[in-house]
SEMIMI-566010 format. One record per residue (C-alpha): x, y, z; residue in three letters. Coordinates in nm, 4 decimals. Example, Ala and Ser with C-alpha at 12.3 -4.5 7.8 and 13.67 -1.06 7.14 Angstrom:
SEMIMI-566010
SITE       c1       c2       c3 guvex
SITE   1.2300  -0.4500   0.7800   ALA
SITE   1.3670  -0.1060   0.7140   SER
//
This chain:
SEMIMI-566010
SITE       c1       c2       c3 guvex
SITE  15.2973  17.6862   6.6849   UNK
SITE  14.9596  17.6281   6.8347   UNK
SITE  14.8235  17.4668   6.5208   UNK
SITE  15.1196  17.2363   6.4875   UNK
SITE  15.0836  17.1337   6.8448   UNK
SITE  14.7221  17.0195   6.7735   UNK
SITE  14.8253  16.8283   6.4616   UNK
SITE  15.0895  16.6552   6.6695   UNK
SITE  14.8358  16.5421   6.9201   UNK
SITE  14.5864  16.4090   6.6591   UNK
SITE  14.8554  16.2285   6.4599   UNK
SITE  14.8355  15.8814   6.6432   UNK
SITE  14.4522  15.8822   6.5952   UNK
SITE  14.4802  15.9688   6.2182   UNK
SITE  14.7341  15.6988   6.1742   UNK
SITE  14.5185  15.4361   6.3482   UNK
SITE  14.2069  15.5354   6.1505   UNK
SITE  14.3936  15.5210   5.8178   UNK
SITE  14.5031  15.1626   5.9109   UNK
SITE  14.1467  15.0502   5.9794   UNK
SITE  14.2111  14.9735   6.3421   UNK
SITE  13.9102  14.9817   6.5901   UNK
SITE  13.8927  15.0138   6.9550   UNK
SITE  13.6716  14.7289   7.1070   UNK
SITE  13.5298  14.7693   7.4518   UNK
SITE  13.4392  14.4653   7.6697   UNK
SITE  13.0760  14.3581   7.6193   UNK
SITE  12.8169  14.2101   7.8542   UNK
SITE  12.6115  13.9109   7.7408   UNK
SITE  12.2494  13.9561   7.6502   UNK
SITE  11.9597  13.7297   7.7687   UNK
SITE  11.5789  13.7203   7.7406   UNK
SITE  11.3521  13.5937   8.0028   UNK
SITE  11.1183  13.3093   7.8972   UNK
SITE  10.7407  13.3251   7.9799   UNK
SITE  10.5968  13.1414   8.2773   UNK
SITE  10.4547  12.8338   8.1063   UNK
SITE  10.3531  12.6133   8.3950   UNK
SITE  10.2169  12.6822   8.7361   UNK
SITE  10.1831  12.4101   9.0023   UNK
SITE  10.0662  12.4476   9.3600   UNK
SITE  10.3901  12.5822   9.5086   UNK
SITE  10.6235  12.6196   9.2024   UNK
SITE  10.6430  12.7565   8.8446   UNK
SITE  10.8658  12.6974   8.5413   UNK
SITE  11.0467  12.9795   8.3662   UNK
SITE  11.3877  12.9999   8.2017   UNK
SITE  11.5895  13.2121   7.9463   UNK
SITE  11.7435  13.2446   7.6046   UNK
SITE  12.0895  13.3803   7.5642   UNK
SITE  12.0951  13.5932   7.2438   UNK
SITE  12.4616  13.7086   7.2685   UNK
SITE  12.7593  13.5745   7.4629   UNK
SITE  12.9242  13.9137   7.4785   UNK
SITE  13.3033  13.9503   7.4600   UNK
SITE  13.3917  13.6951   7.7257   UNK
SITE  13.2993  13.3317   7.8029   UNK
SITE  12.9661  13.2638   7.9816   UNK
SITE  13.0256  13.1573   8.3399   UNK
SITE  12.6688  13.0678   8.4498   UNK
SITE  12.3076  13.1765   8.4149   UNK
SITE  11.9605  13.1217   8.5682   UNK
SITE  11.6550  13.3098   8.6898   UNK
SITE  11.5937  13.5235   9.0040   UNK
SITE  11.2579  13.6220   9.1486   UNK
SITE  11.1040  13.8222   9.4169   UNK
SITE  10.7715  13.9670   9.5331   UNK
SITE  10.9260  14.3168   9.4562   UNK
SITE  11.0163  14.4347   9.1099   UNK
SITE  11.3629  14.3999   8.9499   UNK
SITE  11.4966  14.1110   9.1391   UNK
SITE  11.8734  14.0488   9.1354   UNK
SITE  12.1051  13.7550   9.2073   UNK
SITE  12.1826  13.9143   9.5397   UNK
SITE  11.8574  13.7420   9.6587   UNK
SITE  11.8445  13.3794   9.7777   UNK
SITE  11.5538  13.3171   9.5362   UNK
SITE  11.7527  13.2202   9.2261   UNK
SITE  11.8611  12.9252   9.0210   UNK
SITE  12.1982  12.8403   8.8742   UNK
SITE  12.1658  12.6418   8.5521   UNK
SITE  12.5305  12.6212   8.4655   UNK
SITE  12.6716  12.7413   8.1369   UNK
SITE  12.5979  12.4642   7.8816   UNK
SITE  12.3774  12.5724   7.5845   UNK
SITE  12.2086  12.8905   7.4876   UNK
SITE  11.8661  12.8184   7.6510   UNK
SITE  11.7576  12.6834   7.9820   UNK
SITE  11.4601  12.5976   8.2058   UNK
SITE  11.4442  12.6839   8.5688   UNK
SITE  11.1941  12.5771   8.8350   UNK
SITE  11.0873  12.8433   9.0861   UNK
SITE  11.0049  12.6802   9.4163   UNK
SITE  10.8360  12.7596   9.7559   UNK
SITE  10.6094  13.0094   9.6096   UNK
SITE  10.3144  13.1410   9.8190   UNK
SITE   9.9528  13.1255   9.7117   UNK
SITE   9.8017  13.4659   9.6012   UNK
SITE  10.1438  13.6356   9.5836   UNK
SITE  10.2590  13.8357   9.2833   UNK
SITE  10.6086  13.7488   9.1560   UNK
SITE  10.8655  13.9273   8.9377   UNK
SITE  11.1094  13.7211   8.7492   UNK
SITE  11.4208  13.8038   8.5536   UNK
SITE  11.6736  13.5631   8.3768   UNK
SITE  12.0272  13.6564   8.4262   UNK
SITE  12.3621  13.5733   8.2729   UNK
SITE  12.7158  13.6128   8.4082   UNK
SITE  13.0245  13.6264   8.1702   UNK
SITE  13.3810  13.7550   8.2241   UNK
SITE  13.2546  14.1207   8.2028   UNK
SITE  12.9755  14.0956   8.4554   UNK
SITE  12.5980  14.0364   8.5097   UNK
SITE  12.3126  14.0966   8.2633   UNK
SITE  11.9429  14.0809   8.3270   UNK
SITE  11.6628  13.9942   8.0839   UNK
SITE  11.3157  14.1454   8.0617   UNK
SITE  11.0889  14.1158   8.3676   UNK
SITE  10.8113  13.8771   8.3768   UNK
SITE  10.5274  13.9258   8.6186   UNK
SITE  10.2836  13.6543   8.7372   UNK
SITE  10.0411  13.5932   9.0202   UNK
SITE   9.9970  13.2709   9.2061   UNK
SITE   9.6277  13.3680   9.2541   UNK
SITE   9.5826  13.3259   8.8730   UNK
SITE   9.3487  13.0362   8.7906   UNK
SITE   9.0194  12.8937   8.9178   UNK
SITE   8.8652  12.5954   9.0641   UNK
SITE   8.8532  12.2839   8.8435   UNK
SITE   8.5667  12.1830   8.6060   UNK
SITE   8.4260  11.8278   8.6829   UNK
SITE   8.1300  11.6194   8.5942   UNK
SITE   8.0009  11.3170   8.7813   UNK
SITE   7.9873  10.9696   8.6002   UNK
SITE   7.6888  10.7528   8.6088   UNK
SITE   7.6740  10.4912   8.8894   UNK
SITE   7.7504  10.1454   8.7835   UNK
SITE   7.8029   9.8139   8.9677   UNK
SITE   7.5448   9.9294   9.2251   UNK
SITE   7.5688   9.6386   9.4742   UNK
SITE   7.3784   9.8063   9.7615   UNK
SITE   7.6556   9.9195  10.0002   UNK
SITE   7.9137   9.9064   9.7209   UNK
SITE   7.8906  10.1195   9.4103   UNK
SITE   8.1152  10.2395   9.1311   UNK
SITE   8.1120  10.5975   9.0309   UNK
SITE   8.3799  10.8590   8.9439   UNK
SITE   8.4141  11.1757   8.7488   UNK
SITE   8.5747  11.3566   8.4576   UNK
SITE   8.7972  11.6657   8.5191   UNK
SITE   8.7967  11.8692   8.1952   UNK
SITE   8.9784  12.1671   8.3268   UNK
SITE   9.2171  12.1831   8.6180   UNK
SITE   9.1779  12.5591   8.6603   UNK
SITE   9.5485  12.6270   8.5883   UNK
SITE   9.6603  12.4344   8.8973   UNK
SITE   9.7684  12.0789   8.9774   UNK
SITE   9.4724  11.8718   9.1095   UNK
SITE   9.5567  11.7860   9.4605   UNK
SITE   9.2602  11.5625   9.5366   UNK
SITE   8.9681  11.3995   9.3558   UNK
SITE   8.7107  11.1410   9.4236   UNK
SITE   8.3360  11.1181   9.5116   UNK
SITE   8.1462  11.2161   9.8186   UNK
SITE   7.8069  11.0981   9.9264   UNK
SITE   7.5348  11.1805  10.1909   UNK
SITE   7.2006  11.0409  10.2950   UNK
SITE   6.9103  11.2531  10.2176   UNK
SITE   7.0880  11.5782  10.1026   UNK
SITE   7.3491  11.7053   9.8540   UNK
SITE   7.6991  11.6204   9.9690   UNK
SITE   8.0230  11.8302  10.0131   UNK
SITE   8.3507  11.7246  10.1700   UNK
SITE   8.2326  11.9181  10.4782   UNK
SITE   7.8835  11.7750  10.4910   UNK
SITE   7.9231  11.4283  10.3388   UNK
SITE   7.8735  11.0976  10.5168   UNK
SITE   8.1754  10.9645  10.3259   UNK
SITE   8.4221  11.0310  10.0500   UNK
SITE   8.7014  10.8709   9.8461   UNK
SITE   9.0316  11.0189   9.7485   UNK
SITE   9.1825  10.9071   9.4185   UNK
SITE   9.4874  11.1308   9.4334   UNK
SITE   9.5790  11.3939   9.1728   UNK
SITE   9.5545  11.4373   8.7926   UNK
SITE   9.3017  11.5470   8.5354   UNK
SITE   9.0770  11.3550   8.3145   UNK
SITE   8.8668  11.0481   8.3850   UNK
SITE   8.8782  10.8632   8.7110   UNK
SITE   8.6865  10.5883   8.8813   UNK
SITE   8.5975  10.5424   9.2570   UNK
SITE   8.4895  10.2116   9.3942   UNK
SITE   8.2859  10.3144   9.6954   UNK
SITE   8.2441  10.0802   9.9902   UNK
SITE   8.0711  10.1195  10.3079   UNK
SITE   7.7550  10.2807  10.1999   UNK
SITE   7.4670  10.1734  10.4155   UNK
SITE   7.1335  10.2470  10.2552   UNK
SITE   6.8634  10.3469  10.5030   UNK
SITE   6.5008  10.2503  10.4440   UNK
SITE   6.3198  10.5290  10.2666   UNK
SITE   6.6259  10.7551  10.2321   UNK
SITE   6.7705  10.8733   9.9130   UNK
SITE   7.1611  10.8624   9.8686   UNK
SITE   7.3167  11.1482   9.6862   UNK
SITE   7.6662  11.1045   9.5339   UNK
SITE   7.8849  11.3501   9.3332   UNK
SITE   8.2468  11.3773   9.2110   UNK
SITE   8.4799  11.6457   9.3452   UNK
SITE   8.8183  11.7887   9.2596   UNK
SITE   9.0383  12.0247   9.4525   UNK
SITE   9.3276  12.2561   9.3444   UNK
SITE   9.5074  12.5429   9.5215   UNK
SITE   9.2145  12.7693   9.4493   UNK
SITE   8.9409  12.5465   9.5940   UNK
SITE   8.7101  12.2560   9.5456   UNK
SITE   8.4446  12.2024   9.2785   UNK
SITE   8.1650  11.9462   9.2578   UNK
SITE   8.0060  11.7638   8.9722   UNK
SITE   7.6461  11.6856   8.9066   UNK
SITE   7.4479  11.5030   9.1614   UNK
SITE   7.3616  11.1351   9.1100   UNK
SITE   7.0786  10.9920   9.3262   UNK
SITE   7.0273  10.6159   9.3884   UNK
SITE   6.7579  10.4304   9.5875   UNK
SITE   6.5177  10.7079   9.5320   UNK
SITE   6.2192  10.6664   9.7458   UNK
SITE   6.3278  10.3030   9.8318   UNK
SITE   6.1022  10.1205  10.0765   UNK
SITE   6.3697   9.8365  10.1126   UNK
SITE   6.7005   9.8000  10.2748   UNK
SITE   6.9892   9.5555  10.2474   UNK
SITE   6.9605   9.2683  10.4950   UNK
SITE   6.5815   9.3108  10.5234   UNK
SITE   6.3875   8.9882  10.5528   UNK
SITE   6.1393   9.0064  10.2648   UNK
SITE   5.9447   8.7808  10.0241   UNK
SITE   6.0874   8.4484  10.1257   UNK
SITE   6.4474   8.5499  10.1932   UNK
SITE   6.6963   8.8265  10.2683   UNK
SITE   6.7373   9.1316  10.0419   UNK
SITE   7.1019   9.1506   9.9199   UNK
SITE   7.0769   9.3804   9.6165   UNK
SITE   6.8599   9.6826   9.5331   UNK
SITE   6.8642   9.8346   9.1865   UNK
SITE   6.8864  10.2147   9.1198   UNK
SITE   6.5108  10.2495   9.1085   UNK
SITE   6.5014  10.1499   9.4711   UNK
SITE   6.1880   9.9430   9.4064   UNK
SITE   6.3315   9.6123   9.2751   UNK
SITE   6.6271   9.3872   9.3699   UNK
SITE   6.7342   9.0301   9.4605   UNK
SITE   6.6649   8.8090   9.7538   UNK
SITE   6.8850   8.5176   9.8857   UNK
SITE   6.7434   8.2128  10.0569   UNK
SITE   6.7945   8.2389  10.4263   UNK
SITE   7.0036   7.9178  10.4348   UNK
SITE   7.2384   7.7062  10.2161   UNK
SITE   7.0593   7.4425  10.0057   UNK
SITE   7.3332   7.1966  10.0557   UNK
SITE   7.6618   7.1101  10.2154   UNK
SITE   7.9749   7.1031  10.0155   UNK
SITE   7.8740   6.8108   9.7954   UNK
SITE   7.7053   6.9646   9.4850   UNK
SITE   7.8706   6.9910   9.1508   UNK
SITE   7.7886   7.2315   8.8614   UNK
SITE   7.7314   6.9362   8.6152   UNK
SITE   7.7924   6.8408   8.2584   UNK
SITE   8.1798   6.8852   8.2810   UNK
SITE   8.2301   6.8016   7.9112   UNK
SITE   7.9356   7.0002   7.7615   UNK
SITE   7.9242   7.3541   7.6580   UNK
SITE   7.5719   7.4720   7.7857   UNK
SITE   7.4506   7.7386   7.5520   UNK
SITE   7.3061   8.0482   7.7178   UNK
SITE   7.4799   8.0150   8.0524   UNK
SITE   7.7776   8.2288   8.0019   UNK
SITE   7.6328   8.5564   8.1252   UNK
SITE   7.7921   8.7104   8.4415   UNK
SITE   7.5945   9.0238   8.4816   UNK
SITE   7.3351   9.1089   8.7528   UNK
SITE   6.9893   9.0071   8.6228   UNK
SITE   7.1142   8.7129   8.4167   UNK
SITE   7.1102   8.4292   8.6828   UNK
SITE   6.7526   8.3158   8.5962   UNK
SITE   6.8296   8.2799   8.2242   UNK
SITE   7.1573   8.0951   8.2976   UNK
SITE   6.9716   7.8583   8.5299   UNK
SITE   6.6974   7.7880   8.2827   UNK
SITE   6.9652   7.7084   8.0172   UNK
SITE   7.1521   7.4747   8.2549   UNK
SITE   6.8551   7.2885   8.3573   UNK
SITE   6.7375   7.2498   7.9975   UNK
SITE   7.0783   7.1441   7.8588   UNK
SITE   7.2267   6.9358   8.1405   UNK
SITE   7.0392   6.6261   8.2703   UNK
SITE   7.2859   6.5374   8.5318   UNK
SITE   7.0990   6.4709   8.8605   UNK
SITE   7.1343   6.6862   9.1674   UNK
SITE   7.3247   6.9645   9.0108   UNK
SITE   7.3410   7.3175   9.1616   UNK
SITE   7.1082   7.4811   8.9180   UNK
SITE   6.8429   7.2125   8.9513   UNK
SITE   6.8444   7.2466   9.3298   UNK
SITE   6.7575   7.6075   9.2939   UNK
SITE   6.5157   7.5698   9.0005   UNK
SITE   6.3067   7.3082   9.1983   UNK
SITE   6.3134   7.4930   9.5266   UNK
SITE   5.9772   7.5762   9.6982   UNK
SITE   6.0491   7.8206   9.9878   UNK
SITE   5.8320   8.0830  10.1526   UNK
SITE   5.5611   8.0141   9.8985   UNK
SITE   5.7722   8.1013   9.6135   UNK
SITE   5.8809   7.8787   9.3325   UNK
SITE   6.0893   8.1145   9.1181   UNK
SITE   6.4335   8.0558   9.2738   UNK
SITE   6.7435   8.0186   9.0683   UNK
SITE   7.1224   7.9897   9.0851   UNK
SITE   7.2823   8.3354   9.0936   UNK
SITE   7.5009   8.4580   8.8098   UNK
SITE   7.8849   8.5383   8.8963   UNK
SITE   7.8108   8.9151   8.9774   UNK
SITE   7.4856   8.8456   9.1604   UNK
SITE   7.6791   8.5971   9.3772   UNK
SITE   7.9536   8.8455   9.4381   UNK
SITE   7.6851   9.0995   9.5454   UNK
SITE   7.5540   8.8445   9.7909   UNK
SITE   7.9009   8.8066   9.9386   UNK
SITE   7.9682   9.1779   9.9761   UNK
SITE   7.6186   9.2804  10.0999   UNK
SITE   7.5387   8.9830  10.3331   UNK
SITE   7.8270   8.7570  10.4118   UNK
SITE   8.0671   9.0440  10.4493   UNK
SITE   7.8279   9.2058  10.6982   UNK
SITE   7.7715   8.8726  10.8837   UNK
SITE   7.4093   8.8404  10.7543   UNK
SITE   7.2686   8.5237  10.6115   UNK
SITE   7.3977   8.2295  10.8064   UNK
SITE   7.6571   8.1189  10.5413   UNK
SITE   7.8156   7.7857  10.6266   UNK
SITE   8.0400   7.7301  10.3340   UNK
SITE   8.3415   7.8985  10.1748   UNK
SITE   8.3001   7.8004   9.7998   UNK
SITE   7.9670   7.8752   9.6320   UNK
SITE   7.8670   7.7961   9.2825   UNK
SITE   7.7442   8.0743   9.0270   UNK
SITE   7.5346   7.9889   8.7232   UNK
SITE   7.8032   8.1419   8.4955   UNK
SITE   7.9805   7.8935   8.2777   UNK
SITE   8.3486   7.9585   8.2062   UNK
SITE   8.3840   7.7000   7.9299   UNK
SITE   8.2704   7.3448   7.8698   UNK
SITE   8.4933   7.2177   8.1394   UNK
SITE   8.4577   7.4792   8.4102   UNK
SITE   8.2247   7.7301   8.5832   UNK
SITE   8.2695   8.0246   8.8113   UNK
SITE   8.2395   8.0195   9.1933   UNK
SITE   8.2898   8.2758   9.4634   UNK
SITE   8.5103   8.2330   9.7642   UNK
SITE   8.3130   8.3676  10.0550   UNK
SITE   8.6315   8.3977  10.2622   UNK
SITE   8.7378   8.6967  10.0592   UNK
SITE   8.4914   8.7594   9.7765   UNK
SITE   8.7411   8.6374   9.5089   UNK
SITE   8.5781   8.5111   9.1894   UNK
SITE   8.7501   8.2141   9.0063   UNK
SITE   8.6641   7.9146   8.7923   UNK
SITE   8.7040   7.5441   8.8568   UNK
SITE   8.6111   7.2089   8.7155   UNK
SITE   8.2237   7.1491   8.6805   UNK
SITE   8.2594   6.8336   8.8697   UNK
SITE   8.4150   6.9987   9.1769   UNK
SITE   8.1941   7.0341   9.4955   UNK
SITE   8.0686   7.3685   9.6329   UNK
SITE   7.7893   7.5089   9.8333   UNK
SITE   7.4628   7.6465   9.6840   UNK
SITE   7.2557   7.9536   9.7805   UNK
SITE   6.9344   8.0157   9.5737   UNK
SITE   6.8137   8.3646   9.4853   UNK
SITE   6.4986   8.5252   9.3368   UNK
SITE   6.4115   8.8689   9.2104   UNK
SITE   6.1421   9.1129   9.3341   UNK
//
């Protein structure tokens, strides 16, 4: 009787087995946590990959994080990325500097919650940026162009970059006499520095800087006006110094006054004057010589300068486009030089019909017909 009773109890199981029936239990979904692949100053990017939906439809998924291990969705620090697709990206926000965080992806289906592997990262990971200082260009005395090249952001977003400068010593942001801020981003950048006031006999040091969440780094030091015995606005050698080159020993001088009222034209308005198209600093004399040689119109701007005898000097000439612009920024813009006019001729030809001038109201360079009238200010080099 006892054996028969046992067989009776096993009979349903034997019947189900012989019919290839299988009992399936509800299954949770399965998910894998993605690596942390981008850190910013107060956020990070993570995500997840759903490897198995389980036995019920996906309701939603995301990531959760905390400064303690094994975070859950009971915490407020979590994302909800919906239910579309098998992979997703989540942004972790409001992270604190130098904290260690634990992150897990999660997925919820009709059965319940599943968590992926735990990823650990530290906000203190990373370093200060790597940066170099570019060479100084467009040195107009109290206006220079510099910049830098950030080759490594240290694993963090760049929050500030620019150049800083100081008189007579190496600069930092805390010890500089001035600095620029060109915003964020890695790679090359340029800073147009205004407001530098060279002091007689004092070197000026300039360097690029870059800041991220870890700290600030500085590029190599560039020095200009080394050992200079001159300063902008100084009365010297027949006129007023308005430009000093990077050696500190040479530069350009403007005549103390205008050579004419607004009644001088550039000349030869239908002729292409060869050799008069250069705009750079240092090219005004060659431009002037070419104009006087190639244009016989009387009383033109270049001839007024070429024939000038002032302060015992006879080597005056009409400034090139950028020489004239340096005069505006370093003299007129600082109320030095007794400028009476608004429009001044440069020696730089635009084409056979027009030449460049500088508007001394705002420093704007433009071109106009060679037969137009403008003021003239002569310069010489030293």
